[in-house]
C-alpha positions in Angstrom: 0.1 0.2 0.1 2.8 2.5 0.9 4.5 1.9 -2.3 1.2 2.6 -4.0 0.6 6.1 -2.2 4.3 6.7 -3.2 3.7 6.1 -6.7 0.4 8.3 -6.5 2.3 11.4 -4.9 4.5 11.4 -8.1 1.4 11.7 -10.3 -0.6 13.8 -7.9 -0.7 16.7 -10.1 -2.8 14.5 -12.9 -5.1 12.8 -10.6 -8.9 13.9 -10.0 -10.0 15.1 -6.8 -12.2 11.6 -6.5 -8.6 9.9 -7.0 -7.2 11.4 -4.3 -10.1 10.6 -2.2 -10.2 7.5 -2.9 -6.5 7.2 -2.0 -6.9 8.9 1.1 -9.9 6.6 2.3 -7.7 3.5 1.3 -5.0 4.8 3.2 -7.3 5.7 6.4 -8.7 2.2 6.1 -5.1 0.7 6.3 -4.4 2.5 9.4 -7.5 1.4 11.4 -6.9 -1.9 10.5 -3.0 -1.5 11.8 -4.5 0.4 15.0 -7.0 -2.3 15.3 -4.5 -4.8 15.6 -2.0 -3.3 17.7 -4.9 -2.9 20.1 -5.7 -6.3 20.1 -2.4 -8.0 21.0 -1.9 -8.3 25.0 1.6 -6.5 24.6 1.7 -2.4 25.2 3.4 -0.6 22.9 4.2 3.2 23.1 6.4 5.5 21.1 8.6 8.4 23.0 10.2 11.7 21.9 13.5 13.2 24.1 11.0 15.0 26.3 9.2 12.1 26.9 5.9 13.0 25.2 4.0 10.0 24.4 3.5 10.0 20.4 1.4 6.8 20.2 0.1 4.0 22.2 -2.3 0.9 22.0 -4.8 -0.1 24.4 -2.9 -2.6 26.1 -0.1 0.2 27.4 -3.2 2.1 29.0 -4.2 -0.9 30.9 -0.5 -2.1 32.1 0.5 1.3 32.8 1.0 2.3 36.7 -1.7 4.9 36.6 -4.2 3.4 34.5 -6.4 5.7 32.8 -7.7 3.4 30.2 -7.2 5.8 27.2 -7.5 5.8 23.5 -4.8 7.1 21.6 -5.7 10.5 20.0 -2.6 12.2 17.6 -4.4 15.6 18.6 -4.1 15.3 22.7 -0.5 15.7 24.1 0.3 13.1 26.8 3.6 13.2 29.0 4.5 9.6 30.3 4.3 11.0 34.1 0.5 10.7 33.2 1.2 6.8 33.0 4.1 6.3 35.4 4.7 7.7 39.0 8.0 5.8 39.7 11.0 8.1 39.1 13.4 5.0 38.6 10.9 4.3 35.3 10.9 7.6 33.9 14.7 7.7 34.5 15.2 4.8 32.6 12.9 6.0 29.5 14.7 9.1 29.6 18.5 7.6 29.7 17.4 5.1 27.2 16.4 7.4 24.5 19.3 9.4 25.3 21.7 6.4 24.8 19.7 5.2 21.7 20.3 1.7 22.9 17.8 -1.0 22.0 17.3 -4.0 23.8 17.2 -2.5 27.4 14.6 -3.4 29.8 13.5 -2.6 33.1 11.6 -5.1 35.9 9.5 -4.1 38.6 6.6 -5.3 40.8 3.1 -3.6 41.2 0.6 -4.3 44.0 -3.0 -3.3 43.2 -5.8 -4.2 45.0 -3.7 -7.2 46.8 -2.4 -8.7 43.6 1.0 -8.4 42.7 1.9 -8.0 39.1 5.2 -8.1 37.8 6.0 -5.9 34.5 8.8 -5.4 32.1 9.6 -2.5 29.7 11.8 -3.3 27.1 13.5 -0.9 24.4 12.7 -2.1 21.1 13.7 0.1 18.3 15.2 3.6 17.9 14.1 5.8 15.1 15.9 8.1 13.4 14.2 11.1 14.6 15.0 10.5 17.6 12.2 8.8 18.9 11.9 5.1 20.5 9.3 2.3 20.6 8.8 0.5 23.9 6.9 -2.2 25.2 5.3 -3.1 28.1 4.2 -6.9 29.2 2.4 -8.4 32.5 5.4 -11.2 32.8 3.6 -12.4 36.2 2.7 -15.6 34.7 6.4 -16.3 33.0 7.8 -15.5 36.5 5.7 -18.2 38.1 6.5 -20.8 35.6 10.3 -20.0 36.0 10.3 -20.4 39.8 8.5 -23.6 39.2 11.1 -24.7 36.7 13.7 -23.9 39.4 11.9 -25.8 41.6 11.8 -28.3 39.5 15.4 -28.0 38.4 16.9 -28.0 42.2 14.6 -31.5 42.9 16.5 -32.9 39.9 19.7 -31.7 41.6 19.3 -32.7 44.9 18.2 -36.3 43.6 21.5 -36.6 41.9 23.8 -35.3 44.5 21.8 -37.7 46.9 22.9 -40.2 44.6 26.3 -38.8 44.4 26.6 -38.5 48.3 25.9 -42.5 48.6 28.5 -43.4 46.5 31.1 -41.1 48.2 30.3 -42.1 51.3 30.8 -45.9 50.6 34.7 -45.7 50.6 34.9 -44.2 53.9 32.3 -46.4 55.5 34.2 -49.2 54.0 37.5 -48.2 55.5 35.9 -47.6 58.7 34.4 -50.9 58.5 37.7 -52.6 57.5 39.8 -51.1 60.6 37.2 -51.8 62.9 37.1 -55.6 61.7 41.1 -55.6 62.3 40.6 -54.0 65.8 38.3 -56.9 66.6 40.4 -59.4 65.0 43.5 -58.3 67.2 41.6 -58.5 70.6 40.1 -61.9 69.1 43.7 -63.4 68.6 45.9 -61.9 71.1 43.1 -60.9 74.0 44.7 -57.4 73.6 46.0 -54.8 71.2 49.2 -53.0 71.3 49.0 -49.1 71.4 50.5 -48.7 68.0 48.3 -50.9 66.1 45.2 -49.2 68.2 46.3 -45.9 67.3 47.0 -46.7 63.5 43.4 -47.9 63.4 41.9 -44.8 65.2 43.7 -42.2 62.9 42.4 -44.2 59.9 38.8 -43.8 61.3 39.5 -40.6 62.7 40.4 -39.4 59.2 37.8 -41.1 57.6 35.0 -39.8 59.8 36.3 -36.4 58.8 36.0 -37.2 55.2 32.1 -38.1 55.7 31.8 -34.8 57.7 33.2 -32.6 55.0 31.0 -34.9 52.4 27.8 -34.0 54.4 28.7 -30.5 55.1 29.3 -29.9 51.4 26.1 -31.8 50.3 24.2 -29.5 52.6 25.8 -26.6 51.2 24.9 -27.3 47.9 21.2 -28.1 48.6 20.1 -25.7 50.9 18.6 -22.2 50.0 21.5 -19.6 49.6 19.2 -16.7 50.6 21.8 -14.1 49.2 22.2 -10.4 50.9 21.7 -8.6 47.6 23.1 -5.3 47.7 24.2 -2.4 45.0 28.3 -3.3 45.6 31.5 -2.0 43.9 32.8 -4.9 42.2 35.8 -3.7 42.0 36.4 -3.7 46.2 35.3 -7.7 45.9 38.1 -8.0 43.4 40.7 -6.5 45.0 40.0 -8.1 48.2 40.2 -11.3 46.9 43.0 -10.8 44.6 45.0 -9.8 48.1 43.5 -13.1 49.9 45.0 -15.2 47.1 48.3 -13.1 45.9 50.5 -14.7 48.7 49.4 -18.5 48.0 50.2 -17.6 44.2 53.6 -16.4 45.1 54.5 -19.5 46.9 53.7 -21.3 44.2 56.2 -19.0 41.9 52.6 -18.2 40.1 52.0 -14.6 38.6 48.7 -13.3 39.5 47.7 -10.0 37.8 44.5 -8.2 38.2 42.8 -6.1 35.3 39.9 -4.1 36.1 38.0 -1.9 33.7 38.0 1.8 34.9 34.6 1.8 34.1 33.5 -1.3 35.7 29.6 -0.6 37.0 28.4 -1.5 40.4 26.1 -4.6 40.6 23.4 -6.2 42.6 25.5 -8.9 44.3 26.1 -10.7 47.7 29.6 -9.9 47.9 30.7 -12.7 50.1 29.1 -15.2 47.8 30.8 -13.6 44.7 34.1 -13.6 46.6 33.6 -17.3 47.5 32.8 -18.0 43.8 36.2 -15.7 43.0 38.5 -17.8 45.5 37.3 -21.1 44.4 38.0 -20.4 40.7 41.5 -18.9 41.5 42.5 -21.6 43.6 41.4 -24.2 40.9 43.7 -22.3 38.3 46.6 -22.5 40.9 46.1 -26.4 41.4 46.2 -26.7 37.7 49.5 -26.3 37.4 50.0 -29.3 39.7 50.9 -31.3 36.9 52.4 -29.0 34.5 56.3 -28.0 34.1 55.7 -24.3 32.9 58.4 -22.1 33.0 56.1 -19.5 33.2 52.7 -19.7 35.0 50.2 -17.2 34.4 47.0 -16.4 36.1 44.8 -13.4 34.9 41.4 -12.0 36.7 40.2 -9.7 34.1 36.9 -7.5 34.6 34.9 -5.5 32.1 31.4 -4.4 30.8 30.1 -6.7 28.1 26.7 -4.9 26.7 24.2 -5.3 29.8 26.8 -7.5 31.5 29.8 -7.7 33.5 32.2 -10.3 32.5 34.6 -11.5 35.0 37.5 -13.9 33.5 39.8 -16.0 35.4 42.6 -17.0 33.0 45.2 -19.5 33.5 47.9 -21.5 31.2 47.5 -24.6 33.4 47.0 -28.2 32.1 43.3 -27.4 30.8 40.7 -29.7 30.0 39.6 -32.3 27.4 36.3 -31.5 25.8 35.2 -34.5 27.5 35.6 -33.1 30.7 34.5 -29.6 29.9 30.9 -31.6 29.1 30.6 -32.9 33.0 32.7 -30.2 35.3 29.3 -28.4 36.6 27.9 -31.7 37.3 27.5 -32.8 41.0 30.4 -34.7 42.2 32.5 -34.8 39.0 36.1 -33.7 39.4 39.1 -33.7 37.3 41.5 -33.5 40.7 43.0 -36.0 43.1 41.3 -34.3 46.0 38.0 -32.6 46.5 34.4 -33.5 46.2 33.4 -32.2 43.1 30.9 -29.6 44.5 32.8 -26.5 44.0 31.9 -25.4 40.4 28.3 -26.9 41.2 28.1 -24.5 43.9 29.5 -21.9 42.0 26.9 -22.2 39.3 24.4 -22.2 41.7 25.4 -18.8 43.1 25.3 -17.3 40.0 21.9 -18.4 38.8 20.7 -16.9 42.2 22.6 -13.7 40.8 20.8 -13.8 37.3 24.1 -14.5 35.8 25.9 -17.3 34.6 29.2 -19.3 34.2 30.7 -20.8 31.4 34.5 -22.1 30.7 36.9 -22.3 27.5 39.5 -24.7 27.5 42.3 -26.2 25.9 44.0 -29.4 27.0 47.7 -28.9 28.1 47.0 -25.1 27.2 44.9 -23.5 30.2 41.4 -22.5 30.8 39.2 -19.4 31.6 36.4 -19.3 33.5 33.8 -16.5 32.7 31.3 -15.1 35.0 28.7 -13.0 33.7 26.6 -10.7 36.1 23.3 -8.5 34.9 24.3 -4.5 34.8 21.7 -3.1 36.9 19.4 -0.8 34.7 20.6 2.3 36.8 24.2 1.3 36.0 23.7 0.7 32.4 24.3 4.5 31.4 28.3 4.8 32.6 30.7 5.5 30.0 31.5 2.0 28.4 35.0 0.7 28.0 
């Protein structure tokens, strides 16, 4: 239809009044159909200019907005976004998004109305060349409920796997305890007594195995219990520098060069600082241990942190032993380990912590060359408009 109108414009001086009216009628009908289609969808759409005047909105927008006015769009009337939203955080998000011209940003907030809690999400969809921006608004309450249900099911499946892992792990220490108790009984039955040295040897082994059982139980409980993170807007740079200081002496003892490379424009993040510190400590110590079976003349670990779109990326890179492709497939599974010691729950715990932070952990590794573990944390909307790297 638009192509037809463009052609008609070029021949406007040759068209009769009736032909021009017909074109206008056809165009008007098309606009009505488009408006009806846009009003029929359950996703709210609205277009803003830099001073936050609403240039267009559909029916779902006026229903989902904070101040529900149930208005019908009228191009002859001028609306400001403040008519629809009372939250200054939302207004700032919209203003800064238009200023940044960045598509794909979003803000999620809860709204309680008539004792019903609703979760709303606003997305920046399309920036237009005339400094206007198309946004969408959706009710994602049902999606969040599905997500929570999925997490519960995922947690149950993980707990089942770990319970099977615990059953397998406790077999060896229980077998050792049983053997040494039988040896003690055998000495007594045979001689009527047991020497102090024999008794001490058996007691030491039994004590070690009991401690091993205790560690398995503690690690299992930590892996399955709710984490309940204390999330605050925190400076990741401080957490990284603190972690660096903790492990620097350990790396020096092992003749490993440990370096920290943090972007000057690193934004803050909503995190539980102690949990992120735990993740970093585990990863760095894994990297230190990755040099145990190597004969590297130069041993290097680099911790990098920088922004990548809407995420903060923290990388722990080493040139240690690395991993095979098969090992990489299983490293986040409970009780899978490539080390001679350990329960195999370290990376599983990191994965759990990252999920609690709406983040993720991935790994790139080449056998006999090294590994890079990558933590990704979402950048809060309030921090997305800092100067980039």
